[in-house]
C-alpha positions as CSV (number, residue, x, y, z in Angstrom):
1,M,0.0,0.0,0.0
2,M,2.8,2.4,0.9
3,K,4.5,1.7,-2.4
4,K,1.3,2.4,-4.4
5,F,0.8,5.6,-2.4
6,L,4.3,6.8,-3.3
7,I,3.8,6.0,-6.9
8,F,0.5,7.9,-7.0
9,S,2.0,10.9,-5.2
10,L,4.9,11.0,-7.7
11,M,2.5,10.9,-10.7
12,A,0.4,13.7,-9.2
13,L,3.5,15.8,-8.7
14,V,4.6,15.2,-12.3
15,L,1.1,16.1,-13.6
16,A,1.0,19.3,-11.5
17,S,4.4,20.3,-12.9
18,V,3.2,19.6,-16.5
19,L,0.1,21.7,-15.9
20,A,2.1,24.5,-14.4
21,A,4.5,24.5,-17.4
22,C,1.5,24.6,-19.8
23,S,0.0,27.5,-17.9
24,N,3.3,29.4,-18.0
25,S,3.6,28.7,-21.7
26,D,0.1,30.0,-22.3
27,Q,0.8,33.2,-20.4
28,A,4.1,33.7,-22.3
29,S,2.3,33.4,-25.6
30,G,-0.1,36.2,-24.7
31,E,-3.2,34.1,-24.2
32,D,-6.1,36.2,-22.9
33,S,-8.5,35.3,-20.1
34,D,-10.8,33.4,-22.4
35,G,-8.1,31.0,-23.4
36,D,-7.8,32.3,-27.0
37,S,-4.1,32.4,-27.8
38,D,-4.8,34.4,-31.0
39,V,-6.2,37.4,-29.1
40,T,-4.0,40.2,-27.8
41,T,-5.3,42.0,-24.8
42,L,-4.6,45.7,-24.5
43,R,-5.2,47.9,-21.5
44,M,-6.5,51.4,-22.3
45,T,-7.3,54.3,-20.0
46,W,-9.0,57.7,-20.3
47,W,-10.6,60.4,-18.2
48,G,-14.0,62.0,-18.9
49,S,-17.7,62.4,-18.2
50,Q,-20.2,59.6,-18.1
51,S,-21.2,60.4,-21.7
52,R,-17.6,60.0,-22.8
53,H,-17.3,56.7,-21.0
54,D,-20.4,55.4,-22.7
55,Q,-19.2,56.6,-26.1
56,T,-15.7,55.1,-25.7
57,Q,-17.1,51.7,-24.8
58,E,-19.1,51.8,-28.0
59,I,-16.1,52.8,-30.0
60,I,-14.1,50.0,-28.5
61,K,-16.8,47.5,-29.4
62,A,-16.7,48.7,-33.0
63,F,-12.9,48.4,-33.1
64,E,-13.0,44.9,-31.6
65,E,-15.6,43.8,-34.2
66,E,-13.3,45.0,-37.0
67,N,-10.2,43.6,-35.2
68,P,-11.2,40.3,-33.6
69,D,-7.6,39.5,-32.7
70,I,-7.5,42.4,-30.2
71,K,-9.4,42.8,-27.0
72,I,-9.4,46.0,-25.0
73,E,-9.7,46.2,-21.2
74,S,-10.8,49.7,-20.3
75,E,-9.9,51.7,-17.3
76,F,-11.4,55.2,-16.8
77,T,-12.1,57.9,-14.3
78,G,-12.8,61.6,-14.0
79,F,-10.0,64.1,-14.7
80,D,-9.6,64.6,-10.9
81,G,-7.3,61.9,-9.8
82,Y,-6.5,60.6,-13.3
83,F,-2.9,61.6,-13.4
84,E,-2.4,60.6,-9.7
85,K,-3.6,57.1,-10.7
86,M,-1.3,57.1,-13.8
87,A,1.7,58.2,-11.6
88,A,1.1,55.3,-9.3
89,Q,1.0,52.9,-12.3
90,A,4.2,54.5,-13.8
91,S,6.0,54.0,-10.6
92,G,5.1,50.3,-10.7
93,N,6.1,50.1,-14.4
94,N,2.5,49.2,-15.1
95,L,1.2,51.9,-17.4
96,P,-1.6,50.9,-19.8
97,D,-0.8,50.1,-23.5
98,I,-3.0,53.0,-24.7
99,M,-3.6,56.1,-22.6
100,Q,-5.4,59.4,-23.0
101,Q,-2.7,62.1,-22.6
102,N,-3.0,65.8,-22.0
103,F,-1.1,68.5,-24.0
104,G,1.2,70.8,-22.2
105,E,2.2,70.1,-18.6
106,Y,1.5,66.4,-18.5
107,L,2.8,65.4,-21.9
108,N,6.0,67.2,-21.2
109,Q,6.3,65.6,-17.8
110,Y,5.9,62.1,-19.3
111,A,8.3,63.0,-22.1
112,D,10.9,64.1,-19.6
113,K,10.7,60.7,-17.9
114,E,10.7,58.8,-21.2
115,L,7.5,57.0,-20.4
116,L,5.9,57.3,-23.8
117,A,6.7,55.5,-27.1
118,D,7.8,57.5,-30.1
119,L,5.0,57.0,-32.7
120,T,7.1,58.3,-35.6
121,P,7.8,54.8,-37.0
122,F,4.1,53.9,-37.0
123,V,3.3,57.1,-38.9
124,E,6.2,56.6,-41.4
125,D,5.2,53.0,-42.2
126,G,1.5,54.0,-42.5
127,S,0.3,52.0,-39.5
128,I,-1.2,55.3,-38.2
129,D,-2.4,57.2,-41.2
130,V,-2.3,60.9,-40.6
131,E,-2.1,62.0,-44.3
132,G,-3.6,65.4,-44.8
133,V,-3.4,66.4,-41.1
134,S,-1.9,69.8,-40.7
135,D,1.7,70.1,-39.4
136,T,0.5,72.5,-36.7
137,I,-1.8,69.8,-35.3
138,M,0.8,67.1,-35.4
139,E,3.4,69.4,-33.8
140,S,1.2,69.5,-30.7
141,G,2.0,65.9,-30.0
142,K,5.8,66.3,-30.3
143,K,8.4,66.8,-27.7
144,N,12.2,66.5,-27.9
145,G,11.9,65.5,-31.5
146,K,9.6,62.6,-30.8
147,L,6.0,62.1,-31.7
148,L,4.5,61.1,-28.3
149,G,0.8,61.6,-29.0
150,I,-1.8,61.7,-31.8
151,P,-4.4,64.4,-31.2
152,T,-7.9,63.1,-30.9
153,G,-9.4,66.4,-32.2
154,T,-9.1,70.1,-32.1
155,N,-10.2,72.1,-29.0
156,A,-10.4,75.6,-27.6
157,L,-11.3,77.4,-24.4
158,T,-14.8,78.9,-24.6
159,A,-17.3,80.9,-22.6
160,F,-20.4,78.8,-22.3
161,Y,-23.4,80.8,-21.3
162,N,-27.1,80.2,-20.4
163,K,-29.0,82.3,-23.0
164,D,-32.1,82.6,-20.9
165,M,-30.2,84.0,-17.9
166,L,-28.4,86.5,-20.1
167,D,-31.7,87.6,-21.8
168,E,-33.2,88.1,-18.3
169,A,-30.4,90.6,-17.5
170,G,-30.4,92.2,-21.0
171,V,-26.9,90.9,-21.7
172,D,-25.6,89.8,-25.2
173,V,-22.1,88.4,-25.7
174,S,-22.8,86.3,-28.9
175,D,-20.3,88.3,-31.0
176,G,-17.4,87.6,-28.6
177,Q,-16.5,91.3,-28.4
178,W,-16.4,91.9,-24.6
179,T,-13.8,93.0,-22.1
180,W,-12.9,91.9,-18.6
181,E,-14.7,95.1,-17.4
182,D,-17.8,93.9,-19.3
183,Y,-17.5,90.5,-17.7
184,E,-17.5,92.1,-14.2
185,E,-20.5,94.3,-15.2
186,Y,-22.5,91.4,-16.8
187,T,-21.9,88.8,-14.0
188,T,-23.0,91.3,-11.4
189,A,-26.1,92.3,-13.5
190,I,-27.1,88.7,-14.1
191,S,-26.7,87.8,-10.4
192,E,-28.9,90.7,-9.4
193,A,-31.6,90.0,-12.1
194,T,-31.8,86.2,-11.6
195,G,-30.8,85.6,-8.0
196,E,-28.3,83.1,-9.2
197,Y,-24.5,83.4,-9.8
198,G,-23.4,85.4,-12.8
199,A,-20.5,83.0,-13.4
200,R,-18.7,80.0,-12.1
201,L,-15.4,80.6,-10.2
202,M,-12.7,80.4,-12.8
203,E,-10.0,77.7,-12.6
204,P,-6.6,79.5,-12.6
205,K,-4.5,76.8,-14.3
206,N,-6.2,77.5,-17.7
207,L,-7.7,80.9,-17.2
208,F,-4.6,82.7,-15.8
209,E,-2.6,81.5,-18.8
210,Y,-5.2,82.9,-21.2
211,Y,-5.3,86.2,-19.1
212,L,-1.5,86.5,-19.6
213,R,-1.7,85.7,-23.3
214,E,-4.4,88.2,-23.9
215,Q,-2.0,90.9,-22.5
216,G,0.9,89.7,-24.6
217,K,2.6,87.6,-21.9
218,T,3.2,83.9,-21.4
219,L,3.0,81.7,-18.3
220,F,6.5,80.3,-18.9
221,N,9.5,81.9,-20.7
222,E,10.6,80.7,-24.1
223,D,12.9,77.9,-22.8
224,G,10.6,76.9,-20.0
225,T,13.1,77.7,-17.2
226,A,11.1,80.4,-15.4
227,L,7.8,82.4,-15.4
228,G,7.2,84.3,-18.6
229,Y,6.0,87.5,-17.0
230,E,7.8,89.9,-14.7
231,D,5.0,92.0,-13.2
232,D,3.2,90.2,-10.4
233,Q,0.5,92.8,-10.6
234,L,-1.0,90.7,-13.4
235,L,-1.7,87.9,-11.0
236,V,-2.8,90.4,-8.3
237,D,-5.4,91.8,-10.8
238,Y,-6.6,88.3,-11.6
239,F,-7.1,87.4,-7.9
240,E,-8.7,90.7,-7.0
241,R,-11.3,90.5,-9.8
242,N,-12.5,87.1,-8.4
243,L,-12.4,88.4,-4.8
244,E,-14.6,91.4,-5.7
245,L,-17.1,89.4,-7.6
246,E,-17.3,86.7,-4.8
247,E,-17.9,89.5,-2.3
248,K,-20.8,90.8,-4.4
249,G,-22.2,87.2,-4.6
250,A,-21.8,87.2,-8.4
251,I,-19.6,84.1,-8.3
252,P,-19.4,81.2,-5.9
253,N,-16.7,80.4,-3.4
254,Y,-14.6,77.2,-3.2
255,D,-17.0,75.6,-0.8
256,T,-19.7,75.6,-3.5
257,I,-17.3,74.5,-6.2
258,Q,-16.0,71.6,-4.2
259,Q,-19.5,70.1,-4.0
260,I,-19.7,69.7,-7.8
261,K,-19.4,66.0,-8.7
262,G,-18.6,66.3,-12.4
263,V,-19.5,68.1,-15.7
264,E,-23.0,66.8,-15.5
265,D,-23.4,68.5,-12.1
266,E,-22.0,71.9,-13.0
267,L,-23.8,75.1,-11.9
268,I,-24.5,76.1,-15.5
269,V,-26.2,72.8,-16.0
270,R,-28.4,73.3,-13.0
271,G,-29.3,76.9,-14.0
272,E,-27.4,78.3,-11.1
273,A,-24.6,80.2,-13.0
274,A,-24.8,82.0,-16.4
275,F,-21.2,81.7,-17.5
276,D,-18.7,78.9,-17.3
277,F,-15.3,79.0,-18.9
278,R,-14.0,75.6,-20.0
279,W,-13.0,73.5,-23.1
280,S,-15.2,73.4,-26.2
281,N,-15.3,69.6,-26.4
282,Q,-17.3,69.5,-23.1
283,A,-20.3,70.9,-25.0
284,T,-21.7,67.4,-25.5
285,A,-21.7,66.6,-21.8
286,L,-23.1,70.1,-20.8
287,D,-25.9,70.1,-23.4
288,S,-26.8,66.5,-22.5
289,A,-27.1,67.4,-18.8
290,A,-28.7,70.8,-19.3
291,G,-31.8,69.4,-21.0
292,D,-33.9,72.3,-22.4
293,K,-31.6,75.0,-21.0
294,P,-30.1,76.8,-24.1
295,I,-26.3,76.9,-23.8
296,G,-24.4,79.2,-26.1
297,M,-20.6,79.5,-26.8
298,T,-18.5,82.6,-27.4
299,L,-14.9,83.8,-27.1
300,L,-13.5,84.6,-23.7
301,P,-13.5,88.2,-22.6
302,G,-10.6,90.6,-23.2
303,E,-9.6,93.6,-25.3
304,N,-7.2,91.3,-27.2
305,N,-9.0,88.0,-27.0
306,S,-7.8,87.0,-30.5
307,Q,-4.3,87.2,-29.0
308,G,-5.3,85.2,-26.0
309,M,-7.3,82.5,-27.8
310,Y,-5.6,79.4,-29.2
311,L,-6.4,76.0,-30.7
312,K,-5.1,72.9,-28.9
313,P,-5.5,69.2,-29.2
314,A,-8.5,68.2,-27.1
315,M,-6.3,65.4,-25.8
316,L,-3.9,62.9,-27.3
317,W,-3.6,59.1,-27.7
318,S,-0.3,57.8,-26.5
319,I,1.3,54.4,-26.2
320,S,3.4,53.6,-23.1
321,E,7.1,52.9,-23.7
322,N,6.8,49.7,-21.7
323,S,3.9,48.2,-23.8
324,E,4.7,44.8,-25.3
325,H,1.9,45.4,-27.9
326,K,2.8,48.7,-29.5
327,E,1.8,47.6,-33.0
328,E,-1.7,46.5,-31.8
329,A,-2.1,49.8,-29.8
330,A,-1.2,51.7,-33.0
331,R,-4.0,50.0,-34.8
332,F,-6.5,51.4,-32.3
333,I,-5.2,54.9,-32.7
334,D,-5.3,54.5,-36.5
335,F,-8.9,53.3,-36.2
336,F,-9.9,56.2,-34.1
337,V,-8.3,58.8,-36.4
338,N,-9.6,57.4,-39.7
339,N,-13.0,55.8,-39.0
340,I,-15.9,58.2,-39.4
341,E,-18.0,55.9,-37.2
342,V,-15.9,56.9,-34.3
343,Y,-17.0,60.5,-34.7
344,K,-20.6,59.6,-35.4
345,I,-20.5,57.8,-32.0
346,G,-18.5,60.4,-30.0
347,G,-19.4,63.6,-31.9
348,S,-17.2,66.5,-30.8
349,D,-16.6,65.1,-27.3
350,R,-12.9,64.6,-28.0
351,G,-12.6,67.6,-30.3
352,V,-13.3,68.4,-33.9
353,P,-11.8,65.7,-36.1
354,I,-8.2,66.4,-37.3
355,K,-8.8,65.0,-40.8
356,E,-10.5,67.3,-43.3
357,E,-12.3,64.5,-45.2
358,I,-13.9,63.3,-42.0
359,R,-14.9,66.9,-41.0
360,S,-16.4,67.4,-44.4
361,E,-18.4,64.1,-44.4
362,L,-19.7,64.8,-40.9
363,S,-20.7,68.4,-41.6
364,A,-23.7,67.3,-43.7
365,D,-25.4,65.6,-40.8
366,L,-24.2,67.1,-37.5
367,S,-26.2,67.2,-34.3
368,E,-27.1,70.6,-33.0
369,T,-24.4,70.5,-30.4
370,D,-21.7,69.3,-32.8
371,Q,-22.7,72.0,-35.3
372,K,-22.3,74.6,-32.5
373,V,-18.8,73.2,-31.7
374,F,-17.7,73.0,-35.3
375,D,-18.8,76.7,-35.9
376,Y,-17.0,77.7,-32.7
377,I,-13.8,76.1,-33.7
378,E,-14.0,77.8,-37.0
379,L,-14.5,81.2,-35.2
380,V,-11.4,80.5,-33.0
381,T,-9.4,79.5,-36.0
382,E,-10.0,82.9,-37.4
383,N,-9.5,84.7,-34.1
384,S,-6.5,83.2,-32.3
385,S,-2.7,83.0,-32.1
386,P,-0.4,80.0,-31.9
387,I,-0.4,77.9,-28.8
388,D,2.4,78.0,-26.3
389,S,4.2,74.7,-25.8
390,N,7.0,75.8,-23.5
391,F,5.8,73.9,-20.5
392,P,8.6,72.6,-18.3
393,P,8.4,69.1,-16.9
394,E,7.6,70.6,-13.5
395,S,4.6,72.5,-14.8
396,S,1.9,70.1,-13.5
397,E,3.3,70.7,-10.0
398,I,3.5,74.4,-10.6
399,L,-0.1,74.6,-11.8
400,A,-1.3,72.6,-8.8
401,E,0.5,75.1,-6.6
402,L,-1.3,78.0,-8.4
403,T,-4.7,76.3,-7.7
404,K,-3.7,75.9,-4.0
405,I,-2.7,79.6,-3.7
406,D,-5.8,80.7,-5.5
407,E,-7.9,78.8,-2.9
408,L,-5.9,80.4,0.0
409,V,-6.5,83.9,-1.6
410,M,-10.2,83.2,-2.1
411,Y,-10.6,82.0,1.5
412,G,-8.8,85.2,2.7
413,E,-5.8,83.4,4.2
414,L,-3.5,85.3,1.8
415,S,-4.0,88.7,0.3
416,A,-3.8,89.0,-3.5
417,E,-0.4,90.5,-3.3
418,E,0.8,87.8,-0.9
419,G,-0.6,85.1,-3.2
420,A,1.2,86.5,-6.3
421,E,4.4,86.8,-4.4
422,Q,4.1,83.3,-3.0
423,F,3.4,81.8,-6.4
424,R,6.6,83.4,-7.9
425,S,8.7,82.2,-5.0
426,T,7.2,78.7,-5.2
427,V,7.9,78.5,-8.9
428,E,11.5,79.6,-8.4
429,R,11.9,76.9,-5.7
430,I,10.5,74.2,-7.8
431,M,12.5,75.2,-10.9
432,S,15.8,75.4,-9.0
433,R,15.6,71.7,-8.0
């Protein structure tokens, strides 16, 4: 009996070893969870509203139907916390194969750490077809001579406004010809006429840069080694305008802003603020959530708003440098850029298509919201100046500090002058490391 038991145990051990070897072999060959060794699984991540999540899942489904040898596992979140999550994955050498990337501070940060694959070879061999896309658009995805992202579409800052609330106060900004003084007057008048806020509290990381550009300055200098403006009164003026409007009750404080759960919950959607400055591609989410509230779009205020306005990629598709499936990831990006069904599903949510033939084909049958966005991007194209790309690798940290200081100023813990001085000293400290 003992002899039989030993033989049986030995056979069981051998069988277990064989099964383990087979399992390891399957994993090494890239077999997915369904046991299909011919299918490559890609991880893909993005940020956005619920409507974007739904649209992207539908786009992924269309891609998988056309590419049955590829399966995409999706990971998504809101913008808040997205790059913190990505940083954690980067530290563990576990970035997804395909990632939604942001122009400017974040693209440059990832480029500095060499975390993104150079897509130039895929463009050169035609794997990602960008024929006919303007050089200006393609340049927005380049850093240090490498193509690190393919733009999903064209985007611009816009002043969204509730037409009914403006009409109630006798305000008209549809021609885009208004100054910051007009903005102060209008938001106050709207608040008094409606009993609601005239505008949402501005987010400094986008709006202060625009404010500088509109006055012929830049946030960072040409080589990205310091701030691009010398007079701190510019930031003092920015702070003081918000403080005065908040004191009048024309805009909300941070306590109110921090209760907002996402684009679908914004004050303009709820009819509680007339103006909201944000990116044009968010029109889809805003209109969807606003229901029958009429939302218009116009240029931001300023005496030189054509100098301040600029076109930028709504976002970029990038491939992580550590991906083992770069060719398959490139196939998804090519599908997104060149398949008109993608834009029929997603509309202008990720910007106006970068390819002329797709824009032309879509223009014949656009939704009301997408037509509004297309018209607005055309307006900005005619009334804008080139985008600034001189963001240093530390700029995401710097912009986060600007937001913190803005909050301290709005809560009265720092004066406007102290806030402007602290921002400059903070930037100098960060840049000197």
